[in-house]
C-alpha positions in Angstrom: 0.0 -0.2 0.2 1.2 3.3 -0.8 0.3 6.4 1.2 -2.1 8.0 -1.6 -4.1 4.6 -1.5 -3.9 5.1 2.4 -5.2 8.6 2.1 -8.2 7.4 -0.5 -9.2 4.5 1.9 -9.0 7.1 5.0 -11.8 9.4 3.1 -13.7 6.4 2.5 -13.9 5.3 5.9 -14.5 8.9 7.0 -18.8 8.8 7.2 -18.3 5.4 9.4 -15.4 6.6 11.6 -17.9 9.5 12.2 -20.8 7.3 12.8 -18.7 5.3 15.3 -17.9 8.6 17.2 -21.0 9.2 17.8 -22.5 6.3 18.4 -19.9 5.8 21.1 -20.9 8.9 22.3 -24.2 7.4 23.7 -22.5 6.3 26.6 -19.1 8.6 26.8 -20.7 12.3 25.6 -16.9 13.2 25.2 -16.7 11.4 22.1 -19.3 13.7 20.9 -16.9 17.0 21.5 -14.4 18.2 19.6 -15.3 16.8 16.4 -13.8 19.9 14.5 -10.8 19.5 16.2 -10.8 15.7 14.7 -11.6 17.4 11.1 -8.5 19.6 11.2 -10.6 22.8 12.0 -9.5 25.2 14.8 -10.0 28.9 16.1 -7.4 31.6 15.5 -3.9 31.0 16.7 -3.4 31.6 20.5 0.2 32.0 20.6 3.3 32.5 18.9 5.4 30.7 21.5 7.5 27.6 20.8 5.4 24.5 20.8 6.5 21.0 21.5 4.0 18.3 20.0 3.5 15.4 22.2 0.6 12.7 20.9 -0.7 10.3 23.3 -3.3 8.6 22.3 -5.3 7.4 25.5 -4.6 7.4 29.5 -1.8 5.0 29.4 0.3 7.0 26.9 -0.8 10.2 28.8 0.1 9.0 31.9 3.5 7.4 30.7 4.4 11.0 29.1 4.1 12.8 32.4 7.7 12.9 33.1 8.6 13.5 29.5 6.4 16.3 29.4 7.3 17.6 33.0 10.9 17.5 31.7 10.3 19.5 28.4 8.3 22.2 30.6 11.4 22.3 33.3 13.8 22.5 30.5 12.7 24.8 28.0 10.5 27.4 30.3 9.7 29.7 27.1 8.0 27.2 25.3 4.8 25.2 26.0 3.8 21.5 25.4 0.8 20.7 22.7 -0.4 17.5 24.1 -2.8 15.8 21.4 -4.9 12.6 22.1 -7.5 10.3 20.3 -9.7 9.3 23.0 -11.4 11.6 25.4 -10.5 9.8 28.6 -6.8 10.6 27.5 -7.7 13.9 27.2 -9.5 13.9 30.7 -6.6 12.4 32.4 -3.7 14.8 30.4 -6.3 18.0 32.1 -5.9 16.6 35.6 -2.0 15.7 35.1 -1.3 19.3 34.1 -3.6 21.5 35.4 -1.1 23.4 37.1 1.0 24.8 34.1 -2.2 26.9 32.7 -1.4 28.0 29.2 1.8 26.3 29.3 0.2 23.0 28.2 -2.7 22.9 25.5 -4.5 20.0 24.3 -6.5 19.0 20.9 -7.6 15.7 19.5 -5.4 14.9 16.6 -6.8 15.0 13.4 -7.5 12.1 11.0 -4.6 11.3 9.1 -5.4 12.5 5.7 -3.1 15.1 4.0 -6.0 18.0 4.1 -6.2 17.7 8.1 -2.9 17.0 8.7 -1.6 20.5 7.1 -4.2 22.3 8.5 -3.4 21.3 12.1 0.3 21.7 11.3 0.1 25.4 9.7 -2.3 26.3 13.0 0.1 24.8 15.8 3.2 25.0 14.0 5.1 22.5 16.2 9.0 22.8 16.7 8.9 19.1 17.2 6.3 16.1 16.8 6.7 13.8 19.5 5.0 10.4 19.3 4.4 8.2 21.9 5.1 4.2 21.9 3.4 2.8 18.7 1.7 6.0 17.3 2.9 6.2 13.8 0.5 8.4 11.3 1.7 8.2 7.7 0.7 11.5 6.3 1.4 12.9 10.1 5.2 12.3 9.5 5.2 13.0 5.5 3.6 16.8 6.6 6.0 17.0 9.2 8.8 16.0 6.9 7.3 19.1 4.5 7.3 21.4 6.6 10.9 20.5 8.2 9.4 19.4 11.5 11.6 16.5 13.0 9.8 13.5 14.5 10.6 11.5 17.5 8.8 8.2 18.4 9.7 7.6 22.2 8.9 4.9 24.7 8.3 3.2 21.6 7.8 -0.5 21.7 6.5 -3.0 19.1 5.9 -6.7 19.4 6.3 -9.3 17.2 2.5 -9.4 16.3 2.9 -5.7 15.5 5.8 -6.1 13.2 4.1 -8.5 11.1 1.1 -6.7 10.7 3.2 -3.3 9.5 5.1 -5.6 7.0 1.7 -6.2 5.5 1.5 -2.5 4.6 4.8 -2.7 3.0 6.1 0.5 1.5 3.6 2.5 3.8 5.0 1.7 6.9 8.9 1.5 5.5 8.0 5.3 4.3 6.8 6.6 7.4 9.4 4.9 9.8 12.4 6.3 7.4 10.9 9.5 8.1 11.3 9.3 11.7 14.0 11.3 12.7 15.1 9.7 15.9 13.4 6.4 17.7 13.9 6.3 21.4 13.0 2.6 22.0 12.2 0.8 25.3 14.6 -2.4 24.9 17.1 -3.7 22.5 14.0 -5.9 21.1 11.9 -3.7 20.2 15.0 -1.5 18.8 15.8 -4.4 16.5 12.2 -4.5 15.0 11.8 -0.9 14.5 15.1 -0.9 12.5 13.9 -4.0 10.3 11.1 -1.5 9.6 13.9 1.1 8.1 13.9 3.5 10.8 17.4 5.2 10.2 18.5 6.2 14.3 17.2 4.2 16.8 18.6 4.5 20.3 17.4 2.2 23.5 16.6 4.6 26.3 14.2 2.0 28.2 10.8 2.6 29.5 9.5 6.2 30.4 6.6 4.5 32.4 9.1 3.3 34.9 9.5 7.1 36.0 6.0 7.9 37.0 5.7 9.0 40.5 2.9 8.2 42.4 1.0 11.6 43.3 0.9 12.4 47.1 -2.8 12.9 47.1 -3.4 9.3 45.0 -1.6 7.9 47.9 -3.8 10.0 50.6 -6.8 8.4 48.6 -5.5 4.8 48.7 -5.0 5.2 52.6 -8.6 6.8 52.7 -10.0 3.5 50.9 -7.8 1.4 52.7 -9.6 2.5 55.9 -13.0 1.9 54.7 -12.0 -1.5 53.7 -11.9 -2.1 57.4 -9.1 -4.5 57.3 -10.4 -6.6 54.6 -7.9 -8.5 52.2 -8.4 -7.2 48.8 -7.9 -8.4 45.4 -7.5 -5.8 42.9 -8.1 -6.7 39.1 -7.0 -3.4 37.0 -7.7 -2.0 33.6 -9.6 -5.4 33.1 -10.9 -6.0 29.4 -14.2 -6.9 28.0 -14.5 -10.6 28.8 -12.1 -11.2 31.5 -14.7 -9.7 34.2 -16.8 -12.6 33.7 -14.2 -15.1 33.6 -13.1 -13.5 36.9 -16.4 -13.4 39.0 -16.9 -17.3 37.6 -13.6 -17.9 39.3 -14.3 -16.1 42.3 -17.9 -17.9 42.7 -15.8 -21.3 42.4 -13.6 -20.6 44.9 -14.0 -22.6 48.1 -10.9 -21.5 50.3 -11.0 -17.6 50.0 -10.3 -15.7 53.4 -13.5 -14.5 54.9 -14.5 -11.1 54.1 -11.9 -11.0 51.2 -13.3 -8.4 48.4 -12.8 -8.4 45.0 -12.0 -4.6 43.4 -12.7 -4.6 39.6 -11.1 -1.5 37.7 -12.5 -1.8 33.8 -10.1 -0.3 31.6 -12.7 1.6 29.5 -15.1 3.9 31.3 -18.0 3.1 28.8 -18.4 -0.5 30.4 -18.6 0.1 34.0 -22.4 -0.3 33.9 -22.2 -3.6 31.7 -19.7 -4.8 34.3 -22.0 -4.0 37.7 -24.9 -6.0 35.4 -22.1 -9.0 35.3 -21.6 -8.9 39.1 -25.3 -8.6 40.1 -26.2 -11.3 37.5 -24.3 -13.5 39.5 -26.0 -12.7 43.0 -23.3 -10.7 44.7 -23.3 -7.3 46.1 -21.6 -4.4 44.7 -20.2 -1.2 45.5 -19.8 1.6 43.0 -16.5 3.7 43.7 -18.5 6.9 42.5 -21.4 6.1 45.3 -18.9 5.4 48.2 -19.6 7.1 51.6 -17.1 7.3 54.5 -18.9 4.2 55.9 -17.0 0.5 55.8 -17.4 -1.3 52.4 -19.6 -4.1 53.4 -20.4 -5.3 49.3 -18.7 -8.5 47.6 -17.2 -6.6 44.9 -16.0 -2.8 44.5 -16.7 -1.4 41.3 -13.9 1.1 40.7 -16.1 3.3 38.3 -13.5 6.5 38.7 -11.0 8.0 36.7 -7.4 9.2 37.2 -7.6 6.8 40.5 -5.1 4.1 39.6 -2.7 4.7 41.7 -5.0 4.8 44.8 -6.5 1.3 44.1 -3.1 -0.1 43.9 -2.2 1.7 47.1 -5.4 0.2 48.7 -4.8 -3.7 48.0 -2.9 -6.6 49.1 -2.3 -7.8 45.2 -3.1 -6.8 41.8 -4.0 -8.8 38.5 -2.9 -6.5 35.7 -5.7 -7.1 33.1 -5.8 -7.4 29.6 -3.5 -10.8 29.6 -6.3 -13.8 30.5 -7.3 -13.4 27.0 -5.1 -12.8 24.0 -5.2 -8.9 24.3 -1.7 -8.2 24.9 -2.1 -7.2 28.3 -1.9 -3.8 30.1 1.3 -1.9 32.2 2.4 -3.5 35.5 4.9 -0.9 36.3 2.6 1.4 38.4 1.7 -1.8 40.6 5.4 -2.5 40.8 6.2 1.0 41.9 3.4 0.7 44.9 5.4 -2.6 46.0 2.5 -4.8 45.3 2.5 -8.6 44.2 1.4 -8.8 40.7 -0.4 -11.5 39.1 -0.8 -11.6 34.9 -2.4 -13.8 32.9 -0.5 -15.6 29.4 -0.8 -13.1 27.4 0.9 -9.9 27.9 2.9 -9.5 24.1 2.1 -5.8 24.5 4.1 -5.3 27.5 6.5 -8.8 27.0 9.7 -7.3 28.1 8.7 -5.7 31.4 6.6 -8.4 32.2 8.9 -11.3 31.6 11.8 -9.3 33.4 9.2 -8.7 36.6 8.6 -12.6 36.5 12.1 -13.0 36.7 12.8 -10.6 39.3 10.0 -12.4 41.5 7.9 -9.5 41.6 5.0 -11.0 39.1 3.4 -14.6 38.8 1.9 -15.9 35.4 -1.3 -17.6 36.0 -2.8 -19.9 33.0 -6.5 -19.3 33.8 -9.1 -17.6 35.8 -8.9 -20.5 38.4 -5.5 -20.2 38.7 -5.2 -16.4 39.0 -7.9 -16.4 42.2 -5.9 -19.6 43.9 -2.4 -17.7 43.6 -4.4 -14.6 45.0 -5.7 -16.4 47.9 -2.1 -18.0 48.4 -0.8 -14.6 48.5 -3.2 -13.0 50.6 -2.9 -16.2 53.0 0.9 -15.8 53.1 2.5 -12.6 54.5 5.5 -13.5 54.4 5.3 -14.3 50.4 3.5 -11.5 49.7 5.8 -8.8 51.9 8.9 -10.4 49.9 7.1 -10.0 46.2 6.3 -6.4 47.3 9.9 -5.8 48.2 11.1 -7.4 44.5 8.5 -5.4 42.7 9.5 -2.3 44.5 13.3 -2.8 43.7 12.3 -3.9 40.1 10.4 -0.4 39.2 13.4 1.1 41.0 16.2 -0.4 38.9 14.7 0.7 35.8 14.4 4.4 36.4 15.9 6.9 34.1 14.6 6.7 31.0 13.2 10.3 30.8 16.2 11.8 31.5 17.9 9.5 28.5 15.2 10.5 26.2 15.6 14.4 27.0 19.0 14.0 26.2 18.9 12.2 23.0 16.1 14.8 21.7 18.4 17.4 22.7 21.6 16.2 21.1 19.3 15.8 18.1 17.5 19.1 17.7 16.5 20.9 20.5 
């Protein structure tokens, strides 16, 4: 596929894309806001200030970008950061993380990747550099940056074997995009090798910025408050669960015969539009449920706590005894386990962690995480840890040490950017 065909297919798909956006807005109204931005239409330019663009598609990438954005703002005090997203939850997360910086951090949806929309976007914001987080390779955006002499950096970059095979199916389109990226800061040598195979000319290994994310004190205070309301109950947290996983976990929970008395199951779905669906799954099994959004100062007395709040993942981790990191019981690739490790929590994962394979394998090797082949094994491991305080404590120590050993990627990334073009 070449870029002309790619752009043509984007235009053909655009009515369906907009219809899906409107449909998703039924449950998540944020999808119906900012449509003009997604199409490349903006108001008058608000500033001539030097602008660093950082594209963080959703919640995970936005939280991962926090130390990088903070470093850019501190290192270049006369500049501002344009933070772009594709999801309303990512935008809300960015607003919460960087509100203290006022107009030095502005936000926008990235327009759909057509030449016309990309040109309008670049003309309006005139970024000095375009920084893409993790896996966000947009061929027309990258080509537009090259035409306008805007250097492009792909940072915190990761590329699984599965994603590499998918990218190779697009042939010249992905190779041309990779060759036009000025510099890549990869998480691991394996990621770097795969990215080089696509044709990227300059690839360095800097590590994962996610290890540099620091739990906010306010989140730790919230976690302590939650823990107090659990009134001494042992807590298994199932974090960032994906569709299909909650049913497996709940059914395994119902089959458990040896779980500790009053053990609490806390479930935090990754996508907020699924909160109501997960509540229905819990109640259909005859279990009592407490929603985080409806908690009072009274002790939580329900079987299941539904984490239906945004921006509180650190608080949930702080409040639990051990944590399952979702997206890994089914072939969905898994989610980031670094935050749980940073708080010194024993981590459980399923077999499917190809999106975070290196970090997960290292965590397992370090004794910070355990793998479970299925939901029943997952619950059995959780019960074993909750009943064995010494094993739980040692795993927590291992997790904290694992996270600590990998810090420093933000500094290495900023130094790389500075050497190249800042």
